[in-house]
C-alpha positions in Angstrom: 33.1 -71.5 -67.7 36.6 -73.1 -67.8 38.2 -76.5 -68.5 40.7 -77.2 -65.7 43.2 -80.1 -66.2 42.5 -83.0 -63.9 38.9 -81.9 -63.1 35.6 -83.0 -64.4 33.4 -80.8 -66.6 29.7 -81.5 -67.4 27.9 -80.5 -70.6 24.1 -80.9 -70.7 22.2 -80.9 -74.0 18.5 -80.5 -74.4 17.1 -81.6 -77.7 14.2 -80.1 -79.5 11.0 -82.2 -79.8 11.3 -82.5 -83.6 14.3 -84.8 -83.6 14.5 -87.7 -86.0 15.4 -91.2 -84.6 19.1 -91.1 -84.1 22.0 -91.5 -81.7 23.5 -88.6 -79.8 27.2 -88.2 -78.9 29.3 -85.5 -77.3 33.1 -85.3 -77.1 35.5 -82.7 -75.8 38.0 -81.0 -78.3 40.8 -78.5 -78.1 42.2 -75.5 -79.9 45.4 -73.5 -79.7 45.7 -69.8 -78.9 45.0 -68.9 -82.5 41.8 -70.9 -82.3 43.3 -73.4 -84.7 45.1 -76.7 -84.4 41.9 -78.5 -83.3 42.2 -81.9 -81.8 40.5 -84.5 -79.6 40.6 -84.2 -75.8 38.2 -86.6 -74.2 35.1 -88.8 -74.7 32.0 -89.0 -72.5 31.3 -92.6 -73.5 29.5 -94.3 -76.4 26.6 -92.8 -78.3 23.1 -92.9 -76.8 19.6 -93.1 -78.2 18.4 -89.5 -78.9 14.9 -88.6 -77.7 13.3 -85.3 -78.6 12.7 -83.0 -75.7 15.0 -84.9 -73.3 18.1 -83.6 -71.6 21.4 -85.5 -71.8 24.4 -85.1 -69.5 27.9 -85.7 -70.7 30.8 -85.7 -68.1 34.5 -85.4 -69.1 37.7 -85.5 -67.2 39.9 -82.8 -68.7 43.3 -84.3 -69.7 46.6 -82.4 -70.1 47.6 -81.6 -73.7 50.3 -79.4 -75.1 49.6 -76.4 -77.3 46.1 -76.1 -75.9 44.4 -72.8 -75.0 40.7 -73.6 -75.4 38.4 -76.5 -75.0 34.9 -76.9 -76.5 32.2 -79.6 -76.7 31.1 -81.1 -80.0 27.6 -82.6 -80.1 26.3 -84.5 -83.1 23.3 -86.7 -84.1 23.9 -89.8 -86.2 21.6 -92.7 -87.2 24.5 -95.1 -86.5 26.2 -93.2 -83.7 29.3 -92.7 -85.9 30.6 -89.2 -86.8 31.0 -90.2 -90.4 27.2 -90.7 -90.7 26.3 -87.6 -88.7 23.2 -85.5 -89.8 23.5 -82.6 -87.4 26.3 -81.1 -85.3 27.0 -78.2 -83.0 29.7 -76.9 -80.8 29.7 -75.0 -77.5 31.6 -71.7 -77.1 35.3 -71.9 -76.4 36.2 -72.4 -72.8 39.7 -71.3 -71.5 41.9 -74.3 -70.9 43.7 -74.0 -67.5 46.5 -76.3 -66.2 46.8 -74.9 -62.7 43.9 -73.5 -60.8 43.2 -73.2 -57.0 40.4 -75.4 -55.6 37.0 -73.9 -56.0 33.5 -74.7 -55.1 31.0 -76.1 -57.6 30.3 -73.3 -60.0 27.0 -74.9 -61.1 25.6 -75.1 -64.6 25.5 -72.1 -66.9 23.4 -71.8 -70.1 25.7 -71.0 -73.0 25.1 -70.6 -76.8 25.8 -73.3 -79.3 27.1 -72.9 -82.9 26.3 -74.9 -85.9 29.1 -77.2 -87.0 29.5 -78.9 -90.4 29.0 -82.7 -90.4 31.5 -85.0 -92.1 29.3 -85.1 -95.3 28.9 -81.3 -95.3 32.6 -80.8 -94.8 33.3 -83.1 -97.8 30.9 -81.1 -100.0 32.5 -77.9 -98.9 35.9 -79.2 -99.9 34.6 -80.3 -103.3 33.2 -76.8 -103.9 36.5 -75.2 -102.8 38.3 -77.2 -105.4 36.2 -75.9 -108.3 35.6 -72.4 -106.9 37.5 -69.5 -108.4 40.2 -68.3 -106.0 39.1 -65.1 -104.2 40.6 -61.9 -105.4 42.2 -59.2 -103.4 41.3 -55.5 -103.2 43.4 -53.3 -105.4 46.2 -51.4 -103.7 44.8 -48.1 -105.2 41.5 -48.2 -103.3 42.6 -46.7 -100.0 44.9 -44.0 -101.6 42.2 -43.0 -104.0 39.6 -42.7 -101.1 42.2 -40.8 -99.1 42.8 -38.3 -101.9 39.0 -37.8 -102.5 38.5 -37.2 -98.8 41.4 -34.7 -98.6 40.0 -32.8 -101.6 36.5 -32.7 -100.1 38.0 -31.5 -96.8 39.8 -28.7 -98.6 36.7 -27.6 -100.4 34.7 -27.6 -97.2 37.4 -25.5 -95.5 37.4 -23.0 -98.4 33.7 -22.7 -98.2 33.8 -22.0 -94.5 36.5 -19.4 -95.1 34.4 -17.6 -97.7 31.5 -17.4 -95.3 33.7 -15.6 -92.8 35.4 -13.2 -95.3 32.6 -12.6 -97.8 28.9 -11.7 -97.4 27.3 -12.0 -94.0 26.0 -15.5 -93.6 24.6 -17.9 -91.1 27.4 -18.5 -88.5 25.9 -21.9 -87.9 26.5 -22.8 -91.5 30.1 -21.9 -91.3 30.6 -24.0 -88.2 29.0 -27.0 -90.0 31.3 -26.7 -93.0 34.3 -26.5 -90.7 33.1 -29.6 -88.9 32.7 -31.4 -92.2 36.3 -30.4 -93.1 37.7 -31.8 -89.9 35.8 -35.1 -90.2 36.8 -35.5 -93.8 40.5 -34.8 -93.1 40.5 -37.2 -90.1 38.9 -39.8 -92.3 41.5 -39.3 -95.0 44.3 -39.8 -92.4 42.6 -43.0 -91.2 42.2 -44.2 -94.8 45.8 -43.5 -95.7 47.4 -44.8 -92.5 45.3 -48.0 -92.3 44.5 -47.3 -88.6 41.0 -48.7 -89.1 42.3 -52.1 -89.9 44.7 -52.0 -87.0 41.8 -51.1 -84.6 39.7 -53.9 -86.0 42.5 -56.4 -85.5 43.2 -55.1 -82.0 39.5 -55.5 -81.1 39.5 -59.0 -82.4 42.6 -60.0 -80.3 41.2 -58.3 -77.2 37.9 -60.2 -77.6 39.8 -63.5 -78.0 41.9 -62.8 -74.9 38.8 -61.9 -72.8 36.9 -65.0 -74.0 34.1 -63.0 -75.5 34.9 -63.5 -79.2 32.0 -65.9 -79.7 29.6 -63.4 -78.1 30.3 -60.7 -80.6 27.5 -61.5 -83.0 24.5 -60.2 -80.9 26.5 -56.9 -80.4 27.3 -56.7 -84.1 23.7 -57.2 -85.1 22.5 -54.6 -82.6 25.1 -52.0 -83.8 24.2 -52.8 -87.5 20.5 -52.3 -86.8 21.2 -49.0 -84.9 23.4 -47.8 -87.7 20.8 -48.6 -90.4 18.0 -46.9 -88.4 20.2 -43.8 -87.9 21.0 -43.7 -91.6 17.4 -44.1 -92.6 16.4 -41.3 -90.1 19.0 -39.0 -91.5 18.0 -39.7 -95.0 14.3 -38.9 -94.3 15.4 -35.7 -92.5 17.5 -34.8 -95.5 14.5 -35.3 -97.9 12.3 -33.1 -95.7 14.9 -30.4 -95.3 15.8 -29.8 -99.0 12.1 -29.2 -99.8 12.0 -26.2 -97.6 12.5 -22.8 -99.3 15.9 -21.3 -98.7 17.4 -24.5 -97.4 21.1 -25.0 -97.7 21.0 -27.9 -100.2 24.7 -28.3 -100.8 25.3 -28.4 -97.1 22.7 -31.2 -96.7 24.2 -33.1 -99.7 27.6 -32.9 -98.1 26.2 -34.1 -94.8 24.4 -37.1 -96.4 27.5 -38.0 -98.3 29.8 -37.9 -95.3 27.2 -39.8 -93.2 27.1 -42.5 -95.9 30.9 -42.9 -95.9 31.2 -42.9 -92.1 28.4 -45.4 -91.5 29.6 -47.9 -94.2 33.2 -47.6 -92.9 32.0 -48.1 -89.3 30.0 -51.2 -90.2 33.0 -52.5 -92.2 35.3 -52.2 -89.2 32.8 -54.3 -87.1 33.7 -57.3 -89.4 30.1 -58.5 -89.5 29.9 -61.7 -91.5 27.5 -60.4 -94.2 29.8 -57.3 -94.7 32.9 -59.6 -94.9 31.1 -61.6 -97.6 30.3 -58.4 -99.5 33.9 -57.2 -99.2 35.1 -60.5 -100.8 33.0 -59.8 -104.0 35.4 -57.8 -106.2 35.1 -56.2 -109.6 38.4 -55.0 -110.9 39.7 -55.0 -107.4 36.8 -52.9 -106.0 34.3 -54.4 -103.5 30.7 -53.1 -103.1 31.6 -51.9 -99.6 34.4 -49.7 -100.9 32.2 -48.6 -103.8 29.6 -47.4 -101.3 32.2 -45.5 -99.3 33.6 -43.9 -102.5 30.1 -42.9 -103.6 29.5 -41.2 -100.2 32.9 -39.4 -100.5 32.1 -38.2 -104.1 28.7 -36.8 -103.0 30.4 -34.8 -100.2 33.1 -33.6 -102.7 30.6 -32.5 -105.4 28.3 -30.8 -102.8 31.2 -28.7 -101.5 32.2 -27.9 -105.1 28.7 -26.8 -106.1 28.5 -24.7 -102.9 31.7 -22.9 -103.9 30.5 -22.3 -107.5 27.0 -21.3 -106.6 25.9 -17.7 -106.8 25.6 -15.8 -103.5 22.1 -15.3 -102.3 20.8 -11.8 -102.3 20.1 -10.2 -99.0 16.5 -8.8 -98.9 16.3 -5.4 -97.2 
């Protein structure tokens, strides 16, 4: 769905049945390429009586405006029909704003999601809270270097453990391969932590989603990935509990695996920039957020597991 200059665009809104007596209004607004610099574009006429369960049609002629990249509809309910007295508000997703486009047939109506928007009263309350709220802190600069150093140390210990399995007593070749894999993953994670490549990838993904017009559709994808990651982490933890109870199990190896999995899963979810995770990242204690604390805890578990594996006594071979 696009907003083409000089052409009409129709927005239809169906109200729920539990709507209080009010007036409904819909107007067309604009945003720049950075999804900021919002402003008014067009009106569909005066407010109308809102009736629960009914569908309302709002038609706009898209005007030409400078510094405009997107257009979106703003719908609100108000007992007086005025925005200042609004009780509920919602916006449509951003539509690309196009000045020149070849003639095309009627694309028809498409069902699109809407997003809750603060009313004038809610926006005023938010401004008052922002005045009295303590300014948010910033993560300390030592967090990423410290995590990188811990990851490199854990990678080195895993590599040494794999080397001892090759040069020392006959051991399980599969165990040596796993320790080597852990060393590679930990070293790669250290490089990503120290270089900041994860942040660059997240920013690139955000820009790509904005350019392709799918930025507003990211939430269902984020929720699905979050649920899948949580389910995989829970399954791995249950497998870990079951495995360490077996006689002769490689407990340090399992501990290293669970620590590495915790670090990778939390880091992956952090890169997704899910809203709940972003809120957790903004809560700081001496410059350390709960997200970075969880990543550090996973790294420490992997480091200690590799250390204990090196210091443990060799198992006797029964003949």
